[in-house]
N, C-alpha and C positions, 0 to 999 in steps of 0.2 A: 417688780413689786417693791414699793417703798415702805420701810419700817421706821417708825419713830420711837415708840415705846412698846415694850413687850414685858410680859411677866414670866419668870422662869425660876427654876431651882438649880443651885450649883451642885454638881455631882463630883467635881474633882478640881485640882489645881493644875494648870498647864506648866510646861517647862519654864515659862517666864513668870510663874506665880500668879497668873490670871485665873479667875474663876471660870470654870467650864460649864456652860449651860447648853443642854441639848434641846432643840426645838424641832418642829416638824419640817421646817425648811432649811435647817442647817445648825451649825454650832456657833454659839456666841461666846467670845472671850471677854471677861468683865474684870476691870481693875477693882481691887478691894472687896471682892465677894468670895466667901469661903464655903467649903463643903457643908451641905445641909441647910444653907441659907436660901431663902426665897426673896426675890426682889423685883421691883419694877425697874426695868433696864432701859436706858436711853441709847439706842443704836447710833453710833457716830460715823462708822464707815465700814465698807466691805473690801476685803483683800484676799485674793487667791481662794475664793469660794467660802471664806469664813467671815463672820461679822464680829465687830469689835465695839464695845460699849462701856458705859459707866453706870454706876448705881444711881438711879433717880430717887428711889424710895425703898428702904429696907423693910420687908414685911416680917420676916422671922430672922432671928439672930442665932449664930452658933455660940455654944458655950465657950469656944476657944477665942471668941472676939474680945478684945480688950480696948481700953481707952489709950490711944497712942500718946507718947510724950510730946511729939511734934504736932503743932497745929496745922501745918501745911503739907504733911507727908502725902496726902492723897493728891495734891496738886503738883508737888515737886516730882514725884515719880522715882526718887532715889531710893526710898525705903518701901518696897512693894508690900512687905509683910509686917510693918510695924503695928498694925491693928490685930495681928494674930499672936496668940500667946507663944512664949518662947518654946515650951515643950512641943507645941503643935508645929512650929517652924522646923524643929529638929526631925520630927516624924515625916514631914513633907520632904525634907532633903534626903532622908534615908530612902524613902519611897521613890524619889526622883532618880536616884542611882539604880535602884532595882529595876525600875521601868525602862531605863536606857538599855540595860542588858537584855531584858525581856524582849524589847523590840528587835534586837539583833539575834533573837532565838538562842541565846546563850543560857543553858540550863545548869543546874547543880552548882550555882555560885551563891555564896552567902555574903550579903551586905551587912556588915556590923552596924549597930546604931551610930548615928552621926555624933562625933565628939563635940560636946558643947563648949561654949566660951564662958569663962567666969565673968567676963565683962562684955555683955552683949551690946552695951552702949559705949560711946566715947572711945572707940578703939582705933579709928583710922589715923595712920601716921602721915598720910598724904592727902592734901586738900587743894582743890583748884576751883576758884570761883570767878565768874565774870563780874565786872564792875560796870554799872550803868546809872541811869536816872529813872525815877518813878514818874508817873504822870504829872506830879507837882514840881518836878525839877530837882528833887532831892537825890543826892548820891546814894546808891544802894548796892548791895552785894547779895548774892544768893545763888540760885540754880535756875537753869532754864526750865520753863514749863515743858512737860513732855511733848515732843514733836514740834516745838517752837523755839524761837530765840527771844522770847519774852522772859525777863528775869522775875522770879518770885523772890521778893526780899526775905532774907533769913539772917537773923542776928546770932542764933545758936542752932547748929546742926547737932543732933543727938548722937550721931555715930562718929563724929570727928573728935580728935584730941582737943580738949577745951582750951589749950594754950593758943590755938589758932584764932579763936574768936576775938580775943583782946587785940591781937596784932592787926586783924582786918578792921576792927572798930577804929583803932588809932590811925590806920591808913586813910579811912574815909574822912576823919577829922582833919588830918594833915592836907588832904587834897583840897578841902574847903579853904583852909588857912593859906595855902600856897597858890590857890586859884588854878588847880590842875583839873581839867575837865575829863570825865570818863569818855571812853571811845564810843562813838555813834556809828553803827554799822551802815545806816542809810546815807549819811553825809561823809563818812570815812574821816571824820574830824575827831578831835579829843586826844588825850594823852594815854590814859591808863586803860588797858584792855582786860587783863586778868591779874590775879595774884595767886601764886602757888606756894603752899607751905608744907614743909617736911619737918616732922618732929622725931626726936630720938627717944625711945622708951627707956634706955639704960643710962643715958647721959642727958644732962640739962642743956641740950643743944637744939636749936631751931634754925632751919634754912628757909629764907623767903626769896622767891623769885617774882619780881614785878615785871609784867609784860607791857611794854610801851609801844605806842604807835610812832614814836620819834626816837632818833638816836640820842640827841642831846636835848636837854630842856632846862629852862631857867631855874636857878636856885637849887639845883640837884644836890650839891654838897651839904647845904644847910638842911634840906629835906631829909637826907640820909642821917645826919647827926641827930636831928630831933626824933626821928623814928626809933633809932637805937637807944636814945635816952629814955624814951617812954616804954620801950620794950627791950630791956637789957638782956633777955634770954635769946635774942637773935644773935646767933654766932656768925652766920653767913648771909649776906644780902647780895643777890644777883639781879642784874638788869638783863632781860631778854628783849631784843628788838624785833618786832613783827610789824612791818609796814604793808604787808600784803592784804588784798581784799579776799580773805579766806576764812573758813570756819576752823582751820587748824590753829590751835592755841599758841604754840611756840614758834618763833622764828629761828633762823639759823645762827644769828649773831648774838653773842652774850658777852657781858663783862661783869667782873666782880666789883661791887661798890663798897663792900665792907667785909672784913674777915677773910678766911680761906674760902676756897671754891667747893668745900664739902663739909658735911657733918659726919659724926661717927655714931654707929649703933652696934648692937651685939645680938647674935643668935647662938644659943647653946655655948656660950663662953667664947665665941669667935667674934672679933671686932671687924666691922666693915665700914669703909669710907663710901659715903653716898653723895654723888654729885647731883646737879639739878635734873639731869636726864637719865639717871640710873634707874633700872628696874629693881625695886625692892618690895617684898611682900608688905601689904598695907596693914596687917594685923600682927603686931609683934608678939602677943601672947600666943596666938593660935599657930603662928608659923613654927614655933618651937615644937608644938605637939605634932604638927604635920611632918617636920623633918625627923623627929624622933621615930615616928611611925614608919617613915620610909627607910630609915636606917635599921630598925627592927625587922622589917619585912625582908631587907637585903641579907640579913644574917651574915654580916661581914666578918672576915678573919684577917689577922695581921700579916698573913703571908700572901694575900691576894692583891691583884691590881684591878682597879675599877675604872670604867669609862663613863664620863658624865657628858652626855649630849645636851645641847641648849643650856650651857652652864651659866650664862649671864655673867654677873660680877663674881661668880665663884661661891655662891652661898651654900648650896648643898655639897659641892666638892670639898670645901674647906671644913664644913661640919663633919663630913664623913672621913676626912683624912686621918684622924687619930686612930681609926679602927682598922686601917689597911696598910699595906706596904707602899702603894703608890696610887694616886688618882690623877687621871688625865681629863681635863675639861676642854670642851670645844665649843666655840661660839662664832657665829658669822658676823657679829657686830664688833668692829675693831675697838671702839671705845670701851666696850664691856670687857674685852680681854685685857686691855691696859689696866682697868680697875681691878680685875681679878688678880693680876700679878701683884699689884700694890697691896691688895688685901692679904695675899699669902705672905708678903714681906713684913707687913706690920705685925703679923701674928707669929713670925719666925717659923712658918710652916714650910718645910723643905721637901716634902714628899708629894707636892702637888705641882703639876705643870699645866699651862693653859695655852692652847693653840687656836689660831685664827683659821676658819675655813668651814666648809660644809661638813656636817657631822658624819654623814655616810661615807663621803670620800676620804676623810681623815681616818675614820675607823678602819676602813678597808686597807688603806696604805700602811697603818701601824701593824695590823694583823699580818699583812704580806711581808712586813719587815721583821717579823719574828716576835712581836709583842703578844702577850696573852692576857685577855680580860675575862674573868669569870662572871662579872656583873656589869650590866649597863644601866645607868640611871638616866631617865628622860623626864624632863619637865617642859613640854612644848607649849607654844602659845595656844590660844583657844581653838584654832583650826586643827590641832592635833599633829601627829606625825605625817610627814610627806611619804608618799608611796615608795620613793627611792630609798629612804632610810629603812622602811619596813622590809623591802626586798633585801637590803644589806643584812639586816638581822636574821632573816630566814636563811640566807646563804651562809653566814659565818657562824651562826648558832651559839651565841654566848649562853651559859647555863641559866642565868637569871636576868630578867628585865624588870626593874622597879620603875613603875610609871606613876608620876605625880601629875594629876590632871586638874585643870580648872573648868572642864566641860565634860560631864559624864557621857554625853552623846558621842563625842569624838573618841573618848576613851573606849567605850563599848565597840564602836566601829573598828578601831585599831586592834583591839583584842580579838575581834572576829577575824581580821586579816592575818593575825599571827597564830590563830588557833590550829593551823595546819601542823605546826611544830611545837607550840607552847600551850600549856594548860594553866588555868587560874582557878583558885578555889575560893578566895575571899577578897573583898574590897572594903576599904575603910573610908567612909565620908568624914570630912572634918569641916566644921562650920567656921570658915575664915571670914565670912561676910554676914554676920547677924543682921536681921531686919530686911535682907535682900533675898532674891531667889537664887543667888549664886552659891555653889558648893564646890569645895576641893575634894579630891578623892585620891587615895593611894592604893595601888594594886601591885602585886608581885606575880609575874609570869615565869613559870619554870619550864625548862626544856623537857619535853616528854621523854620517857625512858625508851 
């Protein structure tokens, strides 16, 4: 049976912020439709037994619907919730965390109201945009339309640090002046593929990475000089070379064209050196609230040792170090451990060590060697903890596990796996990504008596 347009009422928001419409033949997930709203919906495709569509005509509007700042947010797909009032976004994210635990049948747990952002716009300190041409041949930058590689031209993104906009604008002007063509995926020709920008919240420093389809290109030195002249807040300019026929943004080879190979930012008074490929939280204001909450939940003491799995460049480890005797951070990415050690050194932090390896294996080795850790911090990727590390925690039984999660579904799943020996009473959502469906969550698991 083929469906083109249907009429239905939104009863909820899905995990990905899509409106949920229940019809006799199945569920329809609709972008930009909010609870209580009725709409004529254009069905676009079916997947795994569910239908996906877009609003063709809005019949009734929710009181929480607002006029978005961005004119292309519905086409871009980056800000799924920009048409929803900010208080309603926070309610949705709190409910999203509650629902994740409910689906795992975890009862008697309180989800505190989601911690709001004072700046729900212009917060992102990491921006990456493709460069291409519009149908008229003009050089454009923006974001890919959802599910495609067609660029939607955007001169101002309302969730990005505004410093990025001027830098990208000057790049497009310079490309025209120096006759640099944007990369064309079909012909695999052209020079400039993407531009990535990192901004520092606490220092007037900006890092720019220009991704090129060639190693060398004519007029590079003059191009660099002119870009820096027009955008003097660029402290570091990196060239990343990606000659592969791939959707992956970055190539393996890089060189520094101007300045150092890093910029500096700060979290809770601790400085961090950030390179082009470093993982660093994208919302500088909210990450401080997130880490403070994690440290509060941990209830740290100056005579204890703590273990930080998935430590990255040492952000949580170094922020927590002032409260404990010693912190040990472990990470499987070699470059991240190198950066973590540098970050400890520039802050004169001597009670933090960073080890390369698998978190579970290193933890067990240290315990068997006589080390004692009362608290384990974990901040895993979206897929959550691996079963091997969960088994290690269950076997070695640290008193507390403080879990920072970017996905409440995998958090709830892992809490369920640990519930044999650990209990949890509260979770705290934090809005790290306003205008989007993403939410960070902090939880503290305590060993049962």
